[in-house]
C-alpha positions in Angstrom: 69.6 -21.8 143.1 67.7 -18.8 144.3 64.7 -17.7 142.4 61.9 -15.1 142.9 58.5 -16.9 143.4 55.5 -15.5 141.5 52.2 -14.8 143.0 48.7 -15.0 141.5 48.8 -11.2 141.4 52.0 -11.2 139.3 50.3 -13.5 136.8 47.2 -11.4 136.8 49.1 -8.3 135.9 50.8 -10.1 133.0 47.3 -11.4 131.9 46.2 -7.8 131.5 48.4 -7.6 128.4 46.5 -10.4 126.8 43.2 -8.6 127.6 44.7 -5.5 126.1 45.4 -7.4 122.9 41.9 -8.8 122.9 40.6 -5.2 123.3 42.7 -4.0 120.4 41.3 -6.9 118.3 37.7 -5.9 119.1 38.5 -2.2 118.4 40.2 -2.9 115.1 37.6 -5.6 114.2 40.3 -8.2 113.6 38.1 -11.1 114.8 40.9 -12.8 116.8 40.1 -11.6 120.3 37.9 -14.5 121.2 40.5 -17.0 120.0 43.2 -15.2 121.9 41.3 -15.3 125.1 40.4 -18.9 124.7 44.0 -19.9 124.0 45.1 -17.9 127.1 42.6 -19.7 129.3 43.6 -23.0 127.8 47.3 -22.3 128.4 46.6 -21.4 132.1 44.5 -24.5 132.7 46.9 -26.8 130.9 50.0 -25.5 132.6 48.4 -25.7 136.0 47.4 -29.3 135.4 50.8 -30.2 134.0 52.4 -28.6 137.0 50.4 -30.8 139.4 51.0 -33.9 137.2 54.8 -33.3 137.0 55.1 -32.8 140.7 53.6 -36.2 141.3 55.6 -37.8 138.5 58.9 -36.4 139.7 58.3 -37.9 143.2 57.6 -41.3 141.7 60.4 -41.6 139.1 58.9 -44.6 137.5 59.8 -45.7 133.9 56.2 -46.8 133.1 54.7 -43.6 134.3 57.3 -41.6 132.4 56.5 -43.6 129.3 52.8 -43.0 129.8 53.3 -39.3 130.0 55.4 -39.3 126.9 52.8 -41.3 124.9 50.1 -38.9 126.0 52.2 -35.9 124.9 52.9 -37.5 121.5 49.2 -38.3 120.9 48.1 -34.8 121.8 50.8 -33.3 119.6 49.5 -35.5 116.7 46.0 -34.1 117.2 47.3 -30.5 117.3 49.3 -31.0 114.1 46.3 -32.5 112.4 44.1 -29.6 113.3 46.5 -27.1 111.7 46.2 -28.7 108.2 44.3 -26.8 105.6 44.2 -29.8 103.2 44.1 -33.1 105.0 44.5 -36.6 103.8 41.4 -38.7 103.8 40.8 -41.0 106.6 43.3 -41.3 109.4 46.3 -40.6 107.2 46.9 -37.0 108.3 47.0 -38.0 112.0 48.9 -41.2 111.3 51.7 -39.6 109.2 52.1 -36.7 111.5 52.1 -38.7 114.7 54.4 -41.4 113.4 56.9 -38.9 112.2 56.9 -37.0 115.4 57.2 -40.1 117.5 60.2 -41.4 115.6 62.0 -38.0 115.5 61.3 -36.9 119.1 62.0 -40.3 120.6 65.4 -40.7 118.8 66.6 -37.2 119.6 65.4 -37.3 123.3 67.1 -40.7 123.9 70.3 -39.3 122.3 70.2 -36.4 124.7 69.5 -38.5 127.8 72.1 -41.1 127.1 75.0 -38.8 125.9 75.0 -35.2 127.0 72.8 -35.1 130.1 73.0 -38.7 131.4 70.6 -38.5 134.4 70.4 -41.4 136.9 68.2 -43.2 136.1 68.3 -42.3 132.4 64.4 -42.1 132.3 64.3 -39.6 135.2 61.1 -37.6 134.4 62.6 -34.4 135.7 64.9 -34.4 132.6 63.1 -36.7 130.1 59.7 -35.0 130.1 60.9 -31.4 129.7 63.3 -32.4 127.0 60.7 -34.4 125.1 58.2 -31.5 125.4 60.6 -28.9 123.9 61.7 -31.2 121.1 58.1 -32.4 120.4 56.6 -29.0 120.3 59.0 -27.7 117.7 58.9 -31.0 115.8 55.1 -30.6 115.7 55.4 -27.2 114.1 57.8 -28.5 111.5 55.7 -31.5 110.6 52.5 -29.4 110.5 54.1 -26.7 108.2 55.7 -29.4 106.0 52.5 -31.4 105.4 50.4 -28.3 105.0 52.7 -26.8 102.4 53.1 -30.1 100.6 49.4 -30.7 100.1 48.6 -27.1 99.2 51.5 -27.0 96.7 50.7 -30.3 95.1 47.0 -29.4 94.7 47.9 -26.0 93.2 50.6 -27.4 90.8 48.6 -30.5 89.7 48.9 -29.7 85.9 52.6 -29.3 86.0 53.2 -32.4 88.1 51.0 -34.5 85.9 52.8 -33.2 82.8 56.1 -34.2 84.3 54.7 -37.7 85.1 53.3 -38.0 81.5 56.8 -37.2 80.1 58.3 -40.1 82.1 59.4 -38.6 85.3 59.1 -40.7 88.4 56.9 -39.6 91.3 60.0 -38.5 93.2 61.2 -36.4 90.3 57.8 -35.0 89.5 57.1 -33.9 93.1 60.7 -32.7 93.9 59.8 -28.9 93.7 56.8 -29.4 96.0 58.9 -31.5 98.3 61.7 -28.9 98.4 59.2 -26.1 99.1 57.5 -28.1 101.9 60.8 -28.9 103.7 62.0 -25.3 103.4 58.7 -24.1 105.0 59.1 -26.7 107.8 62.7 -25.8 108.7 62.5 -22.0 108.2 61.3 -21.3 111.8 64.1 -23.2 113.5 66.7 -21.7 111.1 65.5 -18.2 111.9 65.5 -19.0 115.6 69.1 -20.2 115.6 70.2 -17.2 113.4 68.8 -14.7 115.9 69.9 -16.7 119.0 71.7 -14.5 121.5 71.8 -11.4 119.2 68.1 -10.6 118.9 66.5 -12.8 121.6 67.4 -14.7 124.7 65.3 -18.0 124.4 62.9 -19.1 127.1 65.0 -21.9 128.6 68.1 -19.7 129.0 66.0 -16.8 130.4 64.3 -19.2 132.8 67.6 -20.6 134.1 69.1 -17.1 134.5 66.0 -16.0 136.5 66.3 -19.1 138.6 69.9 -18.2 139.5 72.0 -20.2 137.1 75.3 -19.0 135.7 74.7 -17.3 132.4 77.5 -19.3 130.7 76.0 -22.6 131.8 72.6 -21.4 130.8 73.9 -20.6 127.3 75.5 -24.1 127.0 72.2 -25.7 127.9 70.3 -23.5 125.5 72.7 -24.3 122.7 72.3 -28.0 123.4 68.5 -27.7 123.3 68.5 -25.7 120.0 70.7 -28.3 118.3 68.4 -31.1 119.6 65.3 -29.2 118.4 66.9 -28.6 115.0 67.7 -32.2 114.6 64.3 -33.4 115.7 62.5 -30.8 113.5 64.5 -31.8 110.5 64.1 -35.5 111.0 60.4 -35.3 111.7 59.7 -32.9 108.7 61.7 -35.0 106.2 59.9 -38.3 107.3 56.5 -36.6 107.2 56.9 -35.0 103.8 58.3 -38.2 102.3 55.4 -40.2 103.7 53.1 -37.5 102.4 54.6 -37.8 98.9 54.2 -41.6 98.9 50.5 -41.2 100.0 49.8 -38.6 97.2 51.1 -41.0 94.6 51.0 -44.7 93.9 53.3 -47.4 92.8 52.4 -46.7 89.1 53.7 -43.1 89.5 50.3 -41.5 89.3 49.2 -38.4 91.2 46.4 -39.4 93.7 44.7 -36.2 94.9 41.6 -38.3 95.5 43.4 -39.2 98.7 42.9 -35.7 100.0 39.8 -34.5 101.6 37.7 -32.1 99.5 38.8 -28.4 100.1 
């Protein structure tokens, strides 16, 4: 494949757009300019480090090192998902629920992709395993984060109605069903919207990158469709497991609502 290499100057020109947004934030007194600049710097540093790490990892092609990279990515994703929660569970539960759900969902979906559709040799080849895991994990993180955040906020807001249903004999599953439904809808809405606009409104990043790298557009479209299906499956699986675990944590075996297990707002 032929591709056009980028220079530091090319990236600097693109970075001017971020600076322009920060300037608009300052001018309009939005208060997000500093966060925008910090996130841009973080992205640049993180991607540079990841590029160096992946170059070394690709040259080794070792199963233990691939697994170590995957574990590091999952642990960091759990931290990011926890930081986005407005109402967190007390103790380690927010991190534990989010990380466990993402680990299960992302691992299953990535292994399915590696052993069926793509089938690299060896199957754990980091050139394929790590990018696939990263795309699935990133979207799964968003779904889990949105699901748990919506669940805890909704349950806290609708506490009187939930306790009334419990008092009338409803099980905890029945009493929290509206909150569960709302949480899962919030978790899956981004990926549903992304698939609905796929190709008509936007050309996703992976497909665009492959085309810019010289790949055939039809083959790029096939890979993008595969990735979107994997992302949808991983996001749904992770969100459902996280929300179910969240419901179990917010109640007990006697079908009582346990908001004392949330941190004070």
